C-alpha positions in Angstrom: 139.8 135.5 124.1 136.6 135.9 126.4 133.4 133.9 126.5 131.8 137.3 124.7 134.6 136.6 122.0 133.4 132.9 121.4 131.9 131.9 118.2 128.4 131.3 118.3 127.1 128.0 116.5 125.2 129.9 113.8 128.6 131.4 113.1 130.6 128.5 112.7 127.9 127.1 110.6 128.1 129.9 108.4 131.9 129.7 107.6 132.2 126.2 107.3 128.9 126.1 104.6 130.8 128.5 102.5 132.7 125.4 101.0 132.3 123.2 97.8 132.0 120.2 100.0 128.0 119.5 101.3 127.6 120.2 104.6 125.2 119.0 107.0 125.1 119.7 110.5 123.4 117.7 113.5 122.6 118.9 116.9 122.6 116.7 120.3 119.0 115.1 119.4 120.4 114.0 115.6 118.2 116.7 114.2 119.7 118.6 111.2 120.2 122.3 112.0 122.7 123.1 109.1 122.6 122.4 105.4 124.5 124.3 102.7 123.9 124.7 98.7 126.2 122.4 97.9 124.2 119.5 100.2 121.5 120.6 98.3 123.1 119.9 94.9 124.8 116.9 95.7 122.0 114.9 97.7 118.7 117.0 95.3 117.1 118.3 98.9 116.5 121.9 99.5 117.5 123.3 102.8 113.5 123.6 103.8 113.2 119.8 103.4 116.2 118.6 105.3 116.3 121.0 108.6 114.6 119.4 111.5 114.5 116.2 110.5 116.3 113.5 111.6 119.8 112.9 110.3 119.5 109.4 109.7 116.3 109.3 108.0 117.6 112.0 105.7 121.2 111.0 105.1 120.4 107.0 105.5 124.2 105.7 104.9 125.4 102.4 104.4 129.1 101.1 104.9 130.4 99.5 101.5 129.3 96.0 102.4 125.8 97.1 102.8 125.7 97.3 106.8 123.8 100.6 108.0 125.7 103.4 109.1 122.9 106.1 110.0 120.2 105.1 112.8 118.3 106.4 115.5 121.3 104.8 117.9 124.5 106.3 116.2 127.1 105.8 117.9 129.0 109.0 116.5 126.2 111.1 118.4 127.0 109.9 122.2 129.1 112.9 123.6 132.7 112.2 123.5 136.1 113.5 125.4 136.7 117.3 124.9 139.3 116.4 122.1 137.5 113.6 120.5 138.2 113.5 116.7 135.7 111.4 114.3 137.8 109.1 111.6 136.8 110.3 108.1 135.1 107.5 106.4 133.4 106.4 103.1 129.6 105.4 103.1 127.0 104.5 100.3 124.4 107.3 100.4 121.4 108.3 98.4 120.1 111.4 96.4 116.4 112.4 97.1 115.5 110.7 93.4 117.1 107.4 94.8 120.5 107.6 93.2 123.0 105.5 95.0 126.2 108.2 95.8 129.6 107.1 97.1 130.8 109.4 99.5 133.9 110.7 101.5 132.7 112.1 104.9 134.9 114.2 107.1 132.9 115.1 110.5 134.0 117.9 112.5 133.4 118.0 116.2 132.6 121.4 117.9 134.1 122.4 121.0 132.5 121.1 124.2 130.6 124.3 124.9 128.9 124.1 121.5 127.7 120.3 121.7 124.5 121.2 123.3 123.2 122.8 120.2 125.7 121.4 117.7 126.7 117.8 117.9 128.3 117.2 114.6 129.6 119.0 111.2 129.3 116.2 108.3 131.4 117.7 105.4 130.9 115.1 102.3 131.8 114.8 99.0 130.9 112.4 96.0 134.2 109.9 95.4 135.9 109.5 92.3 136.5 106.3 91.0 140.4 106.1 90.2 140.0 107.4 85.9 141.7 104.0 85.0 139.2 101.6 87.2 136.4 104.2 85.9 137.2 103.6 82.4 137.9 99.7 82.4 134.2 99.0 84.3 132.4 101.6 81.5 134.5 99.5 78.7 133.3 96.3 80.2 129.8 97.5 80.6 130.2 98.6 77.1 131.2 95.2 75.8 128.4 93.3 77.8 125.2 95.8 77.2 123.4 96.6 73.8 122.6 100.4 73.3 119.6 101.2 75.0 116.7 102.4 73.1 116.7 106.4 72.4 120.1 106.8 73.8 121.1 109.0 71.1 117.9 110.9 71.7 119.1 111.2 75.1 122.7 112.8 74.7 121.2 115.5 72.4 119.7 116.5 75.5 123.0 117.7 76.6 124.1 121.3 76.4 127.4 121.9 74.7 128.8 122.4 78.0 127.2 119.1 79.6 128.7 117.1 76.3 132.4 118.4 76.8 132.4 117.3 80.3 131.0 113.8 79.4 133.6 113.7 76.6 136.5 114.5 79.1 134.9 111.6 81.3 134.9 109.3 78.6 138.5 110.0 78.4 139.4 108.9 82.2 139.7 112.6 83.3 138.3 112.8 87.0 136.1 116.2 88.2 139.5 118.0 89.4 141.3 117.1 86.1 137.8 118.3 83.9 137.6 121.6 86.0 141.6 122.2 85.4 140.8 121.4 81.7 137.7 124.0 81.4 138.8 126.2 83.8 136.2 125.9 85.9 135.2 125.1 90.0 135.2 121.9 90.7 131.5 122.9 92.4 130.7 123.8 88.8 131.6 120.5 87.1 129.9 118.6 89.6 127.0 120.6 88.8 127.5 119.5 85.2 127.8 115.9 86.3 124.5 115.9 88.1 122.9 117.2 85.0 124.5 114.8 82.8 123.4 111.9 85.1 119.9 113.1 85.5 119.3 114.1 81.4 121.0 110.3 80.6 118.7 108.6 83.8 122.2 107.4 84.5 122.8 106.0 88.3 126.4 106.6 88.1 129.4 108.5 86.2 130.3 104.9 84.9 126.8 104.2 83.8 127.0 107.9 81.6 130.1 107.1 80.6 129.3 103.4 79.1 126.1 105.2 77.3 128.6 107.6 75.8 130.9 104.8 74.4 127.9 102.6 73.2 126.6 105.2 71.0 129.9 106.0 69.2 130.5 102.1 67.6 
């Protein structure tokens, strides 16, 4: 392939952005230069709110022990060898509303000739607890907390489809299984779950499931 046939940075981002995963692309100055619709759905920020800003300010990731992952001196942004590979990792992030998100992050390193304009491309998806563990945690929360005042009214704000998704969550199904059961795309199921969490003022799927279980007593 000749030099004139090489894929450009914008073309690469257009391709990578067509995914149900959230995509966040970063240039060599640690500025966000790519942001797809899935990133808006997952992180709650519009493209205009993210593009041009420092990635560490927007993403604000920690590891499972609470140690800072995203910082101004990010080691991942230091140029590596031509065949550089960044390991997939799990981090704790936050949505624009402050909701905690446990994320699985895959990182793509563009070819060396692109790294001046495009340093890294992160693909993010929210990590599901194993269904058995999620149900166990929810049941423990259920047995420890009283039913919040107004919980039944919050549940009434859900649409029939959202209630159906929540019911399947309480049965221990994860997002992929719910998508298969309801013949929906994984992205659509994630959108329903985000709406459920927002309407129930729940910080996680576990809290939403626990709320649903407690109101059934």
